[in-house]
N, C-alpha and C positions, 0 to 999 in steps of 0.2 A: 810777528815780524814779517817784513817784506820778502816775498819770494823772488830771489835774484834772477831766476830763470825767466821771470816775466817782466823784468825791468825794461823800460822802453826809452830810447833816446829821444831828446826833445824834438828833433826833426820828424820823427815818426808821429808824435802827437800833433805836431804842426800840420802834417799832411792830412791827418784824420779831420782836424778842425777846418782846415782849408777846403777839403773836399766837401764838407757839410755845407759850406757857403755856396758851392757851385750847384745851384738849384733854381727852380722856377720861383719860389718865394722871394729870393734875392733880386731876381729880375723884376718881379711885381713891385717891389719896394721902389726900384728906380723909376719905373713908369708911373707909379702913384705919386711919388715926390715931385717929379718934373711936371705933372699935370697942374700943380699948384704953386710952383716956384721956378726960378731960373735954374739952368743946368749947374752953374757955379755954386749956388746956394744948396742945391740938392746934394752935390758932392761934399760940401762942407758939413751938412747935416749928417750925411752917411759917415764921414770921418769922425765927427764928434760922438755920434751915437755908438759906433763900434768901439771907439776908444773907451767910452764909459763901460760898455759891455765887457771889454778886456779886463778892466780894473776889477769888476765883479768876478770874472772868471778866475783871475789870479788869486783873489782872496778866498774864493770857494775851493778852487783846485788845490791850493797849497795846503789846506786842511787835510785833504785826502792824501797828499804826499806825506805829510807828517804822521798820519794815523793809519795809512794803508787800508782805507775803507771807502766804499762808495758813499755818495751824498746821503741816501736814505738812512744809512747806518750812523753817520756822523750826526744827523739831525735828531737822533734818539736822545741827545742830552737836552736840547732846547725845546723839543716838542714832546718828549717822552717816547717810549718804545711804541706805544699804540698810536699816539698822536703823529709821530713822524711818518709812520706807515700810511696813515690816512691822509695827512696834509699833502705830502709829496705825491702820493698816488692820485689824489683829486686834481691837483695841479697838472700832473701828467695826462690824466684822462681828458680834462677839458681841452688842453692844448692839442693833444693828438687827434681828438675827434674833430676839432675845428680845422686843423690843417688837413686832415683826410678829406673833409668836405670841400675845402677850398681847392685842393689840387685835383680832386675828382672832377670838379667843375671845369678846371682848365683843360684836363684831358678830354672831357666830354665835349667841350666847345671845339677843341682842335679836331677831334674825330668827326664831329658833325660837319664842320667846315670842309674837311678833307673829302668826305663822301659827297658833299654837295657839288664839288668840282666834277664828279663823275656821274652826275645826274641822280644820285641817291639822296633823298631828303629825309632826315630824321630830326626830331627836336633835340635841343641841348639837354633837357631833363632826361629823355629816354637814353641818349648817348651817355650821360653821366651814370645812369643805372647800370648800363652795360659794362662800363669801365670800372665802376665801383665793385661789381661782382667779380670781374676778372682780377682786380687787385686784391680783393678779399680772399679769393680761392688761392692765389699765389701766396699770400701771407700765412694761410692755414697749412698748406701742403708743400710749398716749394722753397725750402731753405736754400738748397743748392741753386735753384732758379733765381732766387733773390740776389745771390752773389753774382751770378752770370749777368743779370740785368744791370747791376751796379757797375761791373767792369766795362760794359758796353756804353751805358748811358752817360757817365761822367765825361769820358774823353769825347764822345760824340757831341754832347751839349757844348763843351768848350770850343770844339772846332766850328760848330754852327754859329756860336756867338761871335767868335773872332772873324769868321767869314762875313757875317752880317755887319759887324763893325767896320771891316775893311770896305765892304760894298757901300756903306752909308757915307764914310768919310772920303772915299775916292771920287765920288760924284760931285760935280760942282753944285748941283741942286741941293744935295744933302748938306754940304758945307754952308750954303747960303741960308738954309732953313735953321741951322744951328745958330748962326749969327743974328738972325732976325726973330728968333723964337720968343713968343710971349705966352705965359701960362694961361690956361682957360679959366682956372679957379684961383682962389687965394688960400694958401696953406701956410700957417705961421711956422716959425723956426721950431717952436716947442711941440707943435702938432707933428711936424716931420720927425722930430727927435723921438716922440712917443711911438711912431710907426716903426722907426729903425730899431729902437731898443726892444720893442715888443716882438719883433721878428726873431730875435735870438735870445730873449730873456730866459726862456726855459733852458736853453743850452748853457747859458752862463751859470744859472743856479745849480745845475747838475754836472758842472764841469769836472767835479771830482770822480764821476763814474769813469771818465777816460784818463784822468791824470793819476789815479791811485797807484799805478805801477811805475811812475816816474821816480827818479832817484833823489832829486832835490827841488826846492822851490823855484830856483832860477830856471829850471826846465819848463815850468808852467809859464813863467813870464815870457820866455823866448818863444815858446810854442804858440801862445795866445796872440802875441804881438805879430809874429810872422805869419801865422795861419789865418787869423781872422781879418785883420784890418786890410791888407792888400787885396785878398780875394773878395771880401765884402764890398769894398769901394769899387773894385773893378766891375763886379756884377751889377752894382747900382748904376755905374756909368754906362754899361752896355744896355741895360734896360731903359735908362733915360734917353740915351742917344737914339736908340732904335724907335722909341715911342715918338720922339720929336720928328725924325725923318719920315716915319710912316704916318704921322699926324693922328695917332690914336694911342690911348693908354691900355687898350685891350691887348694883352700879351699874346693871345691866340692869333689875332689878326696880324700883329707885328711879325710873328714867326712865319706866318703863311707867305710873307713877302720876302723872306730870306732865300735866295737861290731859286727854289721852286716850292710850291705848297707842300709837296710830299716830303722834302728835306726838313722843312721847319716843323711840319705836323708830327713827323716821327720823333724829332728832338723833344718836343713838348710831351708827347705821350710817354716816351721812355723815361724822361726826367721825372715826371710826376709818378710814374709807376714805381721807379726804384725808391723813391722817398715814401710813398704811401704804404707800401708793404710793411715798412718799419713803423709807420704811424699806427697801422692797424694792430700790429703785434705788440707794440709798447702800450697802446691804449687798452688792449685786452689784458695785459699783465697788470696794468693800473686798476682796472675794474676788479680783478681777482683780489688785489690787496685791499681795496676800499670796502668790498662787501664780504671779504673772508671766504671767497669761493675756493674750493679744493683745486689743487694743481691738475688733477685728472680732467677737469672741465675747462682747461686752457683754450682748446679750440672753440668751444662754445663762446667763451668770453671774447676771443678775437673776432668771431663772427658777429657778436652783438656790437662790438666797437666799430667794425667796418660797416655794419648795417646802419647804425646811427649816423656815421659819417656820410654814407651814401644818401640818406634822407636829407641831410643838410645840403648836399650838393644839388639835389632835386629842387629844393626850395630856393636855390640861388644864393648860397652863402657867400660866393665870391663878390656879390654886390655889396656885402658888408665887411669887406676886407679891412678898411681903415678903422671902423669902430672896434672890430675884433682885436686888431693889433693894439689899439689903444687900451682896451680892457686888459689884455695880457700884460702889457707894459706897466699897467698900474698894479695888478695883483701879484704877479709872479716875483718881481724883485724884492717884495716885502719879505719873502721867505729868506732870502740872502741877508736882509737887514738884521733879522734876529740871530742868524747863525754867525754873522760877522761880529756883532756886538758881544756875543758869548765867548767866541774863541779868541778873537784878536784884542778885545779890550779887557774883558773880565779875566780871562785866562792868560792874557798877554802872549798868545801864540805858543803856549807851552803844552805839548801833547800829553804830558804826564798829568795835567790837571783835568783832562777830559774823562768823563765817565757817563755811561748811559743812565737815563732816569726811567724807572719802571712806570707803566701806565701812561698817564697823560700829564704833561707839564703845562698847566694852564697859563702860566706867565708867558711862555713862548707862543702858545695858541692865540691868546688874547692880544699880544703885541702884534702878531702878524695880521690878525683880523682888523685891528684899528688902522694900521698902515694901509692895508688892502682896500678897506671900505672907503676911507676918506679919499684915497687916491682915485678910486673908480667913480666917485660921485660926479665930478665934472664931465666924465665920459658919458655917463648915463643921462645926465641933464641935457647933453647935446642931442639926444634922440627926441627931445621935446622942446622945440624952439620957443614955445610960448612961456616956458619957465625961466627963472633967472639963470644966467650962464656964468660959469667961472672958467678961467684958463686951465688947460690941461697941463699939469706939471709932471712929467713922467717919473721923476726921481723922488717925489713926495712920499710915496709908499715905503721905499727902502729907508729913507731918512726917519720917518715917523716910527716905523717898527723898530729901528735901531735905538732911537731915543726911549721909546716905551719900555723896551726890554731892559735897558740900563737903569732907567728910573725905577722900574718895578723890582729889579734885582737888589738895588741899594736899599729900597724901602723894606723889603721882606728880610734882607740880611740884617738890617738895623733892628727890626722888630724881633728877629730871632735872637740877636745878641742881648737885647733888653730882657727877653724871656729867660735866657740863661743866667743873666745877672740876678734877676729877681728870685730865681730858683736857688741860686747859691746863697743869697741873703736869708732866705727862709730856712735853708739847711743850717746856716750858722746860728 
């Protein structure tokens, strides 16, 4: 049963989710989208993408409200106790390591640009290593420091963004640039949707980790709608407008032009720092689950996660931001497709019908794999222009895994019933 002392009001949950949107990745999405489409289309893509994300969050989060369990526990029915631990953990590990590398890249670029203004020149890879190590050490040893950085970084980033927006819109030149803006590349609506959904796909799938202490399903609906959509679209708008006015989609360069390079540089470094310590810590826990490492070696696992993320930053993972988001948007929602099919269709949302499955539930694993692999094929083909190309449909994975699980369940249930009938006939 739910611990009433831990029950949280919907607005508290909304604040948590809204705060998670106030980050550098959300700004990166805005600058990325607007580099390939108009500002109006970028905002529409953001609105639709986050609305879809909210629907997934509500369906996932409501399961945890009903069962009072986090996502990895609920997934023990559709993936099995062993399978859920491995699948969710692998997804977490991939996402966390990728994000650690991307944000370390951003911090490294901001720091290198900042030092260059004072006559100190270091390369972005070297700067990324420095900040990767700093973030990693913080994740391993500084739990209190993590909280302190978070309290400072979020309000500071909000203030800098609002100031940058005011500065851009109050100048006649900035307004003119917005009116006459033409994107430098061509990004389709569905490609933009894949980027937007991919940015928070993991958050949507594991929404139950945060909503498990809520009292009722409607709390999740209100919290997701109020917390995600306004904050997400606002950050996309800020990232897009600043990119247009500064004539670059490089978020580090954009922030260097807000007020003074020092103000913008510190905002980027603080914002990436506060997010990356969580990425390293969560990535480390995921590695522990995947490989069955003992809890005593948690710090080593966090160090490995941060080390891999830092290496990704050194090789310039930020340059592959779009394909990485597209891959995540293809593979991660498929996890929710299986869970939604089981809980909301087969069990009709009745928590009394839920029960964990020991070992591995291969129906769930294979359903997820089919959806994830088919969804990711167009993304992977995009890396090789000489091969046949297919449009990237970000929701194909969740739909396929949903259908596969339902079809497989009905087939095996029917087969099981036939077996019981034949057994009874033999007994008679």
